[in-house]
C-alpha positions as CSV (number, residue, x, y, z in Angstrom):
1,X,-189.8,28.6,230.9
2,X,-187.7,29.0,227.7
3,X,-188.0,31.8,225.3
4,X,-189.9,29.8,222.6
5,X,-192.7,29.0,225.0
6,X,-192.9,32.6,226.1
7,X,-193.1,33.7,222.5
8,X,-195.8,31.1,221.7
9,X,-197.9,32.1,224.8
10,X,-197.5,35.7,223.9
11,X,-198.5,35.1,220.2
12,X,-201.5,33.1,221.3
13,X,-202.6,35.7,223.7
14,X,-202.2,38.5,221.1
15,X,-204.1,36.4,218.6
16,X,-207.0,35.9,221.0
17,X,-207.0,39.6,221.9
18,X,-207.0,40.7,218.3
19,X,-210.0,38.4,217.6
20,X,-211.9,39.9,220.5
21,X,-211.1,43.4,219.5
22,X,-212.2,42.7,215.9
23,X,-215.4,41.3,217.3
24,X,-214.8,37.9,215.6
25,X,-215.5,36.3,219.0
26,X,-219.0,36.7,220.3
27,X,-219.7,36.6,224.0
28,X,-222.5,34.4,225.1
29,X,-224.4,34.5,228.5
30,X,-223.9,31.7,231.0
31,X,-227.5,30.4,230.4
32,X,-226.4,29.6,226.8
33,X,-223.8,27.2,228.0
34,X,-226.0,25.8,230.8
35,X,-228.8,25.1,228.3
36,X,-226.4,23.5,225.9
37,X,-225.1,21.2,228.6
38,X,-228.6,20.3,229.7
39,X,-229.5,19.5,226.0
40,X,-226.5,17.3,225.5
41,X,-227.1,15.4,228.7
42,X,-230.8,15.0,227.9
43,X,-230.1,13.8,224.4
44,X,-227.4,11.4,225.6
45,X,-229.9,9.9,228.1
46,X,-232.5,9.5,225.5
47,X,-230.1,7.8,223.0
48,X,-228.8,5.6,225.8
49,X,-232.3,4.4,226.8
50,X,-233.3,3.9,223.2
51,X,-230.2,1.8,222.6
52,X,-230.9,-0.3,225.7
53,X,-234.6,-0.8,224.7
54,X,-233.7,-1.9,221.1
55,X,-231.1,-4.3,222.4
56,X,-233.6,-5.7,224.8
57,X,-236.0,-6.2,222.0
58,X,-233.4,-8.0,220.0
59,X,-232.7,-10.3,222.9
60,X,-236.4,-10.9,223.4
61,X,-236.9,-11.7,219.7
62,X,-234.0,-14.2,219.8
63,X,-235.3,-15.8,223.0
64,X,-238.9,-16.0,222.0
65,X,-238.3,-17.3,218.4
66,X,-235.8,-19.9,219.5
67,X,-233.2,-18.5,217.1
68,X,-230.6,-18.2,219.9
69,X,-230.4,-22.0,220.1
70,X,-229.3,-22.3,216.5
71,X,-225.7,-21.9,217.5
72,X,-225.8,-25.5,218.9
73,X,-226.7,-26.9,215.5
74,X,-223.2,-26.5,213.9
75,X,-222.3,-24.5,210.8
76,X,-225.8,-24.6,209.3
77,X,-227.3,-23.4,212.6
78,X,-224.9,-20.4,212.6
79,X,-225.8,-19.6,209.0
80,X,-229.5,-19.8,209.8
81,X,-228.9,-17.6,212.9
82,X,-227.2,-15.0,210.8
83,X,-230.1,-15.2,208.3
84,X,-232.8,-14.7,210.9
85,X,-231.0,-12.1,213.0
86,X,-232.8,-8.7,213.3
87,X,-230.1,-6.7,211.5
88,X,-232.2,-3.5,211.0
89,X,-232.7,-2.8,214.8
90,X,-229.0,-3.7,215.3
91,X,-228.0,-1.1,212.7
92,X,-230.2,1.5,214.3
93,X,-228.6,0.7,217.7
94,X,-225.1,1.0,216.3
95,X,-226.0,4.4,214.8
96,X,-227.4,5.5,218.1
97,X,-224.3,4.4,219.9
98,X,-222.1,6.2,217.5
99,X,-224.2,9.4,218.1
100,X,-223.9,8.8,221.9
101,X,-220.2,8.5,221.7
102,X,-219.9,11.7,219.7
103,X,-222.1,13.4,222.4
104,X,-219.9,11.9,225.2
105,X,-216.8,13.2,223.5
106,X,-217.8,16.8,224.3
107,X,-217.2,16.1,228.0
108,X,-213.7,15.9,229.5
109,X,-213.9,12.2,230.4
110,X,-214.9,11.4,226.8
111,X,-212.2,13.1,224.8
112,X,-209.4,11.9,227.0
113,X,-210.1,8.3,226.2
114,X,-209.6,6.6,222.8
115,X,-212.9,6.6,220.9
116,X,-212.8,2.8,220.5
117,X,-212.7,2.3,224.3
118,X,-215.6,4.7,224.8
119,X,-217.6,3.0,222.1
120,X,-216.8,-0.5,223.5
121,X,-217.7,0.5,227.0
122,X,-221.0,2.2,226.0
123,X,-221.8,-0.7,223.7
124,X,-221.2,-3.4,226.3
125,X,-223.1,-1.4,228.9
126,X,-226.1,-1.1,226.6
127,X,-225.9,-4.8,225.7
128,X,-225.8,-5.9,229.3
129,X,-228.6,-3.5,230.3
130,X,-230.7,-4.7,227.3
131,X,-230.3,-8.3,228.2
132,X,-231.0,-7.6,231.8
133,X,-234.2,-5.7,230.7
134,X,-235.3,-8.7,228.7
135,X,-234.4,-11.4,231.2
136,X,-235.0,-9.6,234.4
137,X,-238.3,-7.9,233.7
138,X,-241.5,-8.7,231.9
139,X,-241.6,-5.5,229.9
140,X,-241.0,-7.2,226.5
141,X,-243.4,-10.0,227.3
142,X,-246.2,-7.5,228.2
143,X,-245.6,-5.5,225.1
144,X,-245.6,-8.7,223.0
145,X,-248.9,-9.8,224.5
146,X,-250.4,-6.3,223.9
147,X,-249.2,-6.3,220.3
148,X,-250.8,-9.7,219.8
149,X,-254.1,-8.8,221.5
150,X,-254.8,-5.3,220.1
151,X,-252.4,-4.4,217.3
152,X,-251.7,-0.7,216.9
153,X,-249.8,1.0,214.1
154,X,-246.3,1.9,214.8
155,X,-242.8,0.5,214.6
156,X,-242.7,-1.0,218.1
157,X,-245.9,-3.1,217.6
158,X,-244.8,-4.3,214.2
159,X,-241.5,-5.5,215.7
160,X,-243.2,-7.4,218.4
161,X,-245.8,-8.8,216.0
162,X,-242.8,-10.1,213.9
163,X,-241.5,-12.1,216.8
164,X,-243.0,-15.6,216.8
165,X,-243.2,-17.7,220.0
166,X,-241.8,-21.2,219.7
167,X,-244.6,-23.7,220.4
168,X,-244.3,-25.6,223.6
169,X,-242.8,-29.1,223.4
170,X,-245.3,-31.9,222.8
171,X,-246.0,-34.2,225.7
172,X,-245.8,-37.8,224.8
173,X,-246.5,-39.3,228.2
174,X,-248.8,-37.7,230.7
175,X,-249.5,-38.9,234.1
176,X,-252.9,-40.6,234.6
């Protein structure tokens, strides 16, 4: 160790000790840090599940309304897709994911990685889980049917009522 590093370590140590002696640093009990960690983990899980649920609703809305098939219609189809896309739920999800990344940055594995990588990983995970929720389970179909049968006030029912099912194709020839 050279003399500059020793002086820096000594000055840092002295600085911390003077702050402790002047009572600028307040000691906190272990339960404070434990509850803070539990709160951050709980909030992170809630934000993650909310993001997955909203992305699943977006996937369901695109699937049920038939807007996902507009991409095959050329430039006009892409313009219509962008026009009918549910932008507000997507904006809420992006905001929730940014909050989640900020919460994850408090942990050692979060601050060591560049923020764009953490955001991309969390975003792709939520997108994949949301699509799997929509395609792999009938959660969205049941909620849609419940919203159509007995509407209740609230944002979730209004989103499901806003999704319109594509009518089944007409049968031109039926077997006798």
